[in-house]
Each structure stands twice: as C-alpha cells, then as structure tokens.
C-alpha positions as CSV (number, residue, x, y, z in Angstrom):
1,M,12.4,-44.0,18.5
2,S,13.5,-45.4,15.1
3,V,16.5,-47.2,13.7
4,A,17.1,-47.5,10.0
5,A,17.4,-50.9,8.2
6,I,20.2,-51.3,5.7
7,P,18.9,-49.5,2.6
8,A,18.4,-51.3,-0.7
9,A,21.1,-49.1,-2.3
10,E,23.7,-50.5,0.1
11,F,22.7,-54.1,-0.8
12,Q,23.1,-53.3,-4.5
13,E,26.5,-51.7,-3.9
14,R,27.6,-54.9,-2.0
15,R,26.5,-57.1,-4.9
16,E,28.3,-54.9,-7.4
17,R,31.5,-55.1,-5.4
18,L,31.3,-58.9,-5.3
19,L,30.5,-59.0,-9.0
20,D,33.7,-57.0,-9.7
21,Q,35.7,-59.8,-8.0
22,V,33.7,-62.5,-9.8
23,R,34.4,-60.9,-13.2
24,L,38.1,-60.9,-12.5
25,L,37.9,-64.7,-12.3
26,D,36.2,-64.7,-15.8
27,A,33.3,-66.5,-14.0
28,G,29.7,-66.6,-15.3
29,G,28.4,-65.4,-11.9
30,Y,28.3,-66.4,-8.3
31,V,26.1,-68.7,-6.1
32,L,25.6,-68.3,-2.4
33,F,24.4,-71.0,0.0
34,D,25.4,-69.5,3.4
35,P,22.4,-67.8,5.1
36,A,24.6,-65.0,6.6
37,Y,26.0,-64.3,3.1
38,I,22.6,-64.2,1.5
39,Q,21.4,-61.9,4.2
40,Y,24.5,-59.7,3.8
41,F,24.0,-59.3,0.0
42,T,20.2,-59.2,-0.3
43,G,18.6,-58.5,3.1
44,F,16.5,-61.6,2.8
45,W,15.9,-63.4,6.1
46,F,14.8,-67.0,6.4
47,L,15.0,-70.0,8.6
48,S,17.9,-72.1,7.6
49,N,17.1,-75.8,7.7
50,E,17.4,-78.9,5.5
51,R,15.7,-77.2,2.6
52,P,18.2,-75.2,0.5
53,V,17.8,-71.5,0.0
54,V,20.2,-70.2,-2.7
55,F,21.0,-66.8,-4.2
56,A,22.7,-66.5,-7.6
57,Q,23.7,-63.6,-9.8
58,S,25.2,-63.7,-13.3
59,A,28.1,-61.7,-14.3
60,A,25.7,-59.6,-16.4
61,G,23.8,-58.7,-13.2
62,D,20.7,-60.9,-13.5
63,A,19.8,-62.4,-10.2
64,A,17.4,-65.1,-8.7
65,I,16.5,-66.4,-5.3
66,F,15.9,-70.2,-5.1
67,V,13.5,-71.3,-2.3
68,P,11.2,-74.2,-1.5
69,E,7.7,-73.8,-2.9
70,F,6.0,-73.0,0.4
71,E,8.4,-69.9,0.8
72,V,7.4,-68.4,-2.6
73,A,4.4,-66.4,-1.3
74,R,6.3,-64.9,1.6
75,T,9.4,-64.2,-0.5
76,R,7.2,-62.4,-3.1
77,A,5.5,-60.4,-0.4
78,E,8.5,-59.4,1.7
79,T,11.2,-58.9,-0.9
80,D,11.7,-57.2,-4.3
81,F,13.5,-60.0,-6.1
82,D,12.6,-59.9,-9.8
83,R,13.1,-63.6,-10.2
84,I,12.0,-66.3,-7.7
85,E,12.8,-69.9,-8.5
86,S,11.4,-72.8,-6.5
87,Y,11.3,-76.5,-6.0
88,P,8.5,-78.7,-4.5
89,E,10.2,-80.0,-1.4
90,Y,13.3,-81.7,-0.1
91,P,14.3,-84.3,-0.9
92,G,11.3,-84.6,-3.3
93,L,11.0,-86.8,-6.4
94,E,13.7,-84.6,-8.0
95,H,16.4,-83.3,-5.8
96,P,16.5,-79.5,-5.4
97,M,20.1,-79.3,-6.6
98,T,19.1,-80.8,-9.9
99,I,16.3,-78.2,-10.3
100,L,18.8,-75.5,-9.2
101,A,21.2,-76.6,-11.9
102,R,18.6,-75.8,-14.6
103,A,17.8,-72.4,-13.1
104,L,21.5,-71.5,-13.0
105,A,21.9,-72.5,-16.7
106,D,19.0,-70.3,-17.6
107,L,20.7,-67.4,-15.8
108,G,23.8,-68.1,-17.8
109,L,26.0,-69.5,-15.1
110,A,28.3,-72.0,-16.8
111,G,32.0,-72.7,-17.2
112,T,33.5,-71.2,-14.1
113,V,31.2,-70.3,-11.3
114,A,32.1,-68.4,-8.1
115,V,30.7,-69.9,-4.9
116,D,30.9,-69.6,-1.2
117,Q,31.0,-73.4,-1.0
118,D,30.4,-76.3,-3.5
119,G,26.8,-77.0,-2.6
120,Y,24.4,-76.7,0.3
121,P,26.0,-77.6,3.6
122,G,25.0,-80.8,5.4
123,I,22.9,-79.4,8.1
124,L,19.9,-81.0,9.8
125,G,20.3,-84.2,7.9
126,Y,20.5,-82.6,4.4
127,Q,22.3,-84.7,1.8
128,G,22.9,-83.8,-1.8
129,P,25.3,-83.6,-4.6
130,P,27.9,-80.8,-5.0
131,L,27.1,-77.9,-7.2
132,S,30.0,-78.8,-9.5
133,A,28.6,-82.3,-10.0
134,V,25.1,-81.2,-11.0
135,T,26.2,-78.2,-13.2
136,G,29.5,-79.6,-14.6
137,A,30.9,-76.1,-13.8
138,S,34.4,-75.4,-12.4
139,V,33.7,-73.8,-9.0
140,H,36.0,-71.1,-7.4
141,S,35.5,-70.2,-3.8
142,V,35.1,-66.5,-3.0
143,A,34.3,-67.0,0.7
144,D,37.5,-65.2,1.7
145,V,36.5,-62.2,-0.5
146,I,33.1,-62.1,1.2
147,E,34.6,-62.3,4.7
148,R,36.8,-59.4,3.9
149,M,33.9,-57.4,2.7
150,M,31.9,-58.2,5.8
151,A,34.8,-57.3,8.1
152,R,34.5,-53.6,7.4
153,K,31.2,-52.3,8.5
154,S,29.3,-49.4,6.9
155,A,27.9,-46.5,8.8
156,N,24.5,-48.1,8.6
157,E,25.8,-51.4,10.0
158,I,27.6,-49.6,12.9
159,A,24.5,-47.7,13.8
160,L,22.6,-51.0,14.1
161,I,25.3,-52.5,16.2
162,R,25.4,-49.4,18.4
163,E,21.6,-49.8,18.9
164,S,22.1,-53.4,19.8
165,G,24.7,-52.4,22.4
166,R,22.2,-50.0,24.0
167,W,19.7,-52.9,24.5
168,C,22.4,-55.2,25.7
169,A,23.1,-52.6,28.5
170,H,19.4,-52.4,29.3
171,A,19.1,-56.2,29.6
172,H,22.3,-56.3,31.7
173,R,20.9,-53.8,34.2
174,L,17.8,-55.9,34.7
175,L,19.9,-59.1,34.9
176,Q,22.0,-57.6,37.6
177,E,19.0,-56.4,39.5
178,Y,17.3,-59.8,39.4
179,T,20.4,-61.9,40.4
180,R,20.3,-62.6,44.1
181,P,21.1,-65.6,46.4
182,G,18.4,-68.1,46.2
183,V,17.2,-67.1,42.7
184,T,18.0,-69.5,39.9
185,E,19.8,-68.8,36.7
186,A,16.6,-69.4,34.6
187,E,14.5,-67.1,36.8
188,A,16.9,-64.1,36.4
189,S,17.8,-64.7,32.8
190,L,14.3,-65.3,31.5
191,R,12.9,-62.4,33.4
192,A,15.6,-60.0,32.2
193,G,15.4,-61.2,28.6
194,H,11.6,-61.1,28.4
195,E,11.3,-57.6,29.9
196,S,14.1,-56.3,27.7
197,T,12.5,-57.7,24.6
198,L,9.2,-56.2,25.3
199,A,10.8,-52.8,26.0
200,M,12.8,-52.9,22.8
201,L,9.8,-53.9,20.7
202,E,7.8,-51.0,22.2
203,A,10.6,-48.5,21.7
204,L,11.7,-49.5,18.1
205,G,8.3,-50.6,16.7
206,D,8.5,-51.6,13.1
207,S,12.1,-50.5,12.9
208,F,13.2,-53.5,15.1
209,G,13.4,-55.7,12.0
210,G,12.1,-58.9,13.3
211,Q,13.7,-62.2,14.3
212,L,14.1,-65.6,12.9
213,G,12.0,-67.5,15.4
214,S,8.8,-66.8,17.3
215,N,10.6,-66.6,20.6
216,D,13.8,-64.8,19.7
217,G,14.7,-61.4,21.1
218,V,17.0,-59.9,23.7
219,K,19.0,-62.4,25.7
220,A,20.6,-61.9,29.1
221,G,22.0,-64.6,31.2
222,Y,25.0,-66.6,32.4
223,R,25.2,-69.7,30.3
224,G,26.1,-71.7,33.4
225,Q,29.1,-69.4,34.2
226,I,28.3,-69.3,37.9
227,G,30.6,-70.0,40.8
228,R,33.5,-72.3,39.8
229,R,31.8,-73.0,36.5
230,S,32.5,-69.4,35.5
231,A,36.1,-70.6,34.9
232,W,34.7,-72.5,31.9
233,A,34.9,-69.9,29.2
234,H,32.0,-71.4,27.2
235,A,29.8,-73.3,29.5
236,I,26.1,-74.1,29.2
237,A,23.1,-73.3,31.4
238,H,22.0,-75.7,34.2
239,N,19.5,-73.4,36.1
240,I,21.9,-73.1,39.0
241,E,20.9,-71.3,42.2
242,F,22.9,-68.3,43.0
243,R,24.9,-68.4,46.3
244,R,26.9,-66.0,48.4
245,G,30.5,-65.7,47.1
246,D,29.6,-66.8,43.6
247,M,31.7,-65.4,40.8
248,L,29.6,-64.8,37.7
249,V,30.2,-64.1,34.0
250,T,27.3,-62.7,32.1
251,E,26.3,-62.6,28.4
252,T,23.8,-60.3,26.7
253,G,22.7,-60.0,23.1
254,A,20.1,-58.0,21.2
255,P,19.9,-58.4,17.4
256,V,18.6,-55.3,15.6
257,W,17.9,-56.0,11.9
258,G,20.2,-59.0,12.5
259,Y,23.2,-57.0,13.8
260,N,24.7,-57.9,17.1
261,A,26.7,-56.2,19.8
262,E,28.2,-58.2,22.7
263,L,28.3,-57.0,26.4
264,E,29.6,-59.2,29.2
265,R,30.7,-58.6,32.7
266,A,32.3,-60.4,35.6
267,M,30.3,-60.0,38.8
268,V,30.4,-61.3,42.4
269,I,27.7,-61.9,45.0
270,G,28.8,-60.5,48.3
271,T,32.1,-59.1,49.6
272,P,35.0,-59.9,47.3
273,T,38.1,-61.5,48.6
274,D,41.5,-60.0,48.1
275,E,42.5,-62.6,45.5
276,L,39.2,-62.1,43.7
277,R,39.8,-58.3,43.6
278,R,43.4,-58.8,42.3
279,L,42.3,-60.9,39.3
280,F,39.3,-58.7,38.7
281,D,41.5,-55.6,38.5
282,H,43.9,-57.3,36.2
283,V,41.1,-58.2,33.8
284,V,40.0,-54.5,33.7
285,A,43.6,-53.5,33.1
286,A,44.1,-56.1,30.3
287,Q,41.0,-54.8,28.5
288,R,42.4,-51.3,28.7
289,V,45.7,-52.6,27.2
290,A,43.6,-54.0,24.2
291,F,41.7,-50.8,23.9
292,D,45.0,-48.9,23.6
293,A,46.6,-51.3,21.2
294,L,43.6,-51.5,18.7
295,R,44.0,-49.0,15.9
296,P,44.2,-48.9,12.1
297,G,47.4,-50.3,10.7
298,V,48.4,-52.8,13.4
299,T,47.6,-56.5,13.1
300,C,45.1,-58.6,15.0
301,A,48.1,-60.5,16.3
302,A,49.6,-57.4,17.7
303,V,46.6,-56.6,19.8
304,D,46.4,-60.1,21.3
305,G,50.2,-60.0,21.7
306,A,50.0,-56.8,23.8
307,V,47.5,-58.5,26.1
308,M,49.6,-61.6,26.3
309,R,52.6,-59.5,27.3
310,Y,50.6,-57.9,30.1
311,F,49.6,-61.3,31.4
312,E,53.2,-62.5,31.2
313,D,54.6,-59.4,32.9
314,N,52.1,-60.0,35.8
315,D,52.5,-63.8,36.1
316,L,49.0,-64.4,34.9
317,L,49.6,-66.8,32.0
318,P,48.4,-69.8,34.1
319,Y,45.0,-68.1,34.2
320,W,44.8,-67.6,30.4
321,R,42.3,-69.5,28.3
322,Q,41.3,-67.6,25.1
323,H,42.2,-64.9,22.7
324,T,41.4,-61.2,23.2
325,G,38.3,-61.0,20.9
326,H,36.7,-61.5,17.6
327,A,34.8,-59.5,14.9
328,I,31.1,-59.3,15.3
329,G,28.1,-58.2,13.1
330,L,25.5,-60.3,11.4
331,R,27.0,-63.3,13.3
332,N,28.0,-63.4,16.9
333,H,31.5,-64.6,15.9
334,E,33.1,-63.3,12.7
335,A,36.6,-63.1,11.2
336,P,39.1,-61.7,11.8
337,F,40.1,-62.7,15.3
338,L,42.2,-60.8,17.9
339,D,44.6,-63.8,18.2
340,I,48.4,-64.0,18.0
341,G,47.9,-66.4,15.0
342,D,45.8,-63.9,13.0
343,H,47.9,-61.4,11.1
344,T,45.0,-59.6,9.4
345,P,45.7,-55.8,9.3
346,I,43.2,-53.8,11.2
347,E,41.2,-51.2,9.2
348,T,38.7,-48.5,10.0
349,G,35.1,-49.8,10.2
350,M,36.1,-53.2,11.7
351,V,34.0,-54.1,14.7
352,F,35.4,-56.3,17.5
353,T,34.6,-57.7,20.9
354,I,37.3,-56.9,23.4
355,E,37.2,-59.7,26.1
356,P,40.5,-60.8,27.6
357,G,39.8,-63.1,30.5
358,L,41.4,-64.8,33.4
359,Y,40.1,-68.1,34.8
360,D,40.9,-69.6,38.2
361,D,39.6,-73.2,38.8
362,E,38.8,-72.4,42.4
363,L,37.5,-68.8,42.3
364,G,35.9,-68.8,38.8
365,G,36.1,-66.7,35.7
366,F,36.8,-63.0,35.2
367,R,35.8,-61.5,31.8
368,H,34.4,-58.2,30.6
369,S,33.4,-58.0,26.9
370,D,32.7,-54.7,25.1
371,T,32.1,-54.1,21.4
372,V,34.1,-51.4,19.7
373,V,34.5,-50.0,16.2
374,V,37.9,-49.1,14.8
375,V,38.1,-45.4,13.8
376,E,40.9,-43.3,12.4
377,D,42.5,-42.5,15.7
378,G,41.8,-45.7,17.6
379,I,38.4,-47.1,18.7
380,E,34.9,-46.0,19.7
381,L,33.0,-48.0,22.3
382,L,29.6,-49.3,21.0
383,T,28.7,-50.7,24.4
384,S,28.6,-48.8,27.7
385,Y,28.3,-50.4,31.1
386,P,30.2,-50.0,34.4
387,S,33.3,-52.2,34.6
388,D,34.6,-51.4,38.2
389,L,34.2,-54.0,40.9
390,E,32.1,-51.9,43.2
391,S,29.5,-51.5,40.5
392,L,29.5,-55.2,39.8
393,T,29.3,-56.5,43.4
394,L,25.8,-57.8,44.0
395,P,24.1,-57.5,47.4
396,L,23.1,-60.5,49.4
397,D,19.4,-59.6,49.6
C-alpha cells in the first residue's frame, strides 16, 4: 500500500499564489514564522522550539530557509532548498533575529514586508525583538490570506486526510475491543495506539511520511472522558479504571504526511438506560442535521444554526456546550469554525469535523465526530465507523 506525499509542484503553486497577494501589497516579499505555515508552503518538517526557524521569499521569487546551525546538515539532506541560512544558537552572542535581518536584506526584503506575524512567537521561553524592529521594515500581516488558502484542500490533501481517517477507524476498533470493566484508560489507549501505529507503519512503509517526535504515531483514547467526566468536552487523562455503566467519549488521530482526520464516538459499558438512549439518539440525529446542512454556498453559521434549532426544538439547549465543528488538516483545529458567530461562506474542498454534542452532568457526554469534505452537491465522509448505540455498547466481560 502507498499514499502519495504532497508533490513539489503543489508547494510551488502555493508559494506562487501567496506571492500574487504579496505583490498586490507592493511588498518586497514575505516572511513566515509559524511552523504549520512553513510546512504548508514548503513541506519542511521540524521540531518547533525556542530556536527560530523562518522561511522567506522575495517578490522576485528568491527564497531561503533560516535554521539553527545544527539543523543545516539535515535540512540540506532532506530538502531541496537552494539557499539555507543559519545562526550559531539561541540566544547566542548575536541574537538570531539580528542575523535574520541581514539575510532578509540580502534577499531584497525591505520597505514593506508581508508576514504571518511580526517576529518569532514567544514559545518555550523564547524572547526576541520584532521583525519590524530589526529590519526597519513596515510589516503587513497576510495570516488571513494564508488561512483562506489552507481552508480549501487540494485533491492530494484530501487523499491524505482520507488515509488518516482509515487508520483512525482501525485504532478505534482496537480501542473498543480493549475497553472493558477493570481495565484502565492507559492500558486500553496505549495498547490500541501502539498496535495501530505498527500496523500503519507496516502498511504504508516509506509513504507514511514520518512524525515530529520519536514516539508519535496513531493515537486512540479517552482523554479522561470517562463516566461523569465525559461531560467535560475537553478533559485530560487520569488513567481511570473503566466501570459498568460508564459513558465514554473517544478520540483518535493518525497523521499521514502531517494531515489529520478526526474520529470520535460516544460509547457505554453495559446496558444503556432509557435516558442515556434518548440523549444518544439525539446526538446521532443532530449530526445528521449538520450533514444535511453542510454544502457549498451556505455559511458556517448556518450549519451551526441548524443544529442549534434542532436542540432548541427538542428542549436540549441545557445540554449544549460547544459548536458543531471546525476545519481540520495540517492542524487538528483550523479555521473556519462551524459556529453561529463564523459567517465564512462554505466552499468545495473545505474539510470539517462534524461533532455536535450533548453533555449531562450526571450521565456524561455524548459526542460523535466525523471528518467530511465539502463537494459540489454536499459532503463526502472521510471517516467511516458505526454510530448506532448497539454497535457502541460494550460488553461487561
């Protein structure tokens, strides 16, 4: 089995589209600090830490990657950048931003410069001057332009997200199999994630695309959303022991060349009560409402509004906690958002999670999440897993 990485020609086309916008600003070029943006436009993957990694391209098309010195050999071996600039270390005797300013001047970036942000973000203790301060340039943010570009996925991106969804389903089947009373959250999650990662590596081989860390791969678990804690939409893991009657909300993920699908399900251990069945059925119905509402030409707000009307019509608003979904791709959460406050028009090629949920403080949480791509006549599911209560009721032994 093989899955294709994003081809070099597509990265080139993305950069050309961005340059078209940069030239409209009469800017000398653009500078990117955000790791996801650099990955999107170049395919260059790196561990983001206190050491700045920067990509820049002049309006004339000349480009350079800026990395710490110890990254130069790897960057040269694993990429086809014509120009690699470096600095000794952060913070060093001379700050990396000062060295970057000279490199940008040599590229011809002066006057007005398009940026995703005015300097490297303050992560992991990083401190440094703004780009505008070290270059004297007038900076103009193009982050909104980049987000709009990323929102519409290409056929290659959709194929990678679809492949991710396939491995999410594989991991979920194992997670469901290993979840039983007396087993702990960590035991079920780590076993399912580990076995799924090895299976994916064997199946995809070199076409997997690698990960950022030595222990990253497929994830499958609960993030603490077990029993009453499943009513906390974004909880954290506590290695809880599963018990009879627990309501569960799962999460799975499987990056393929950095692209992500999301698959989540509500499950119950043992015979469901009538009230549990009622809320479960409403969540399934609410997700269908969102599926039917999502199509080109409507707004994100309209999709969330349709779900909210369903909740209101069925007296479910007291159980509401979160919007219907969000875009997904290189990042687990991307813009736009299926929220009544987001009036972004929906276009073909956009990829969303669809996850309307209901949360009862006594029973727990009820949420299914599927990943879909918008097509001309509606949506196509990129994840496939049973959503009926019978299939998601776990045995007691």
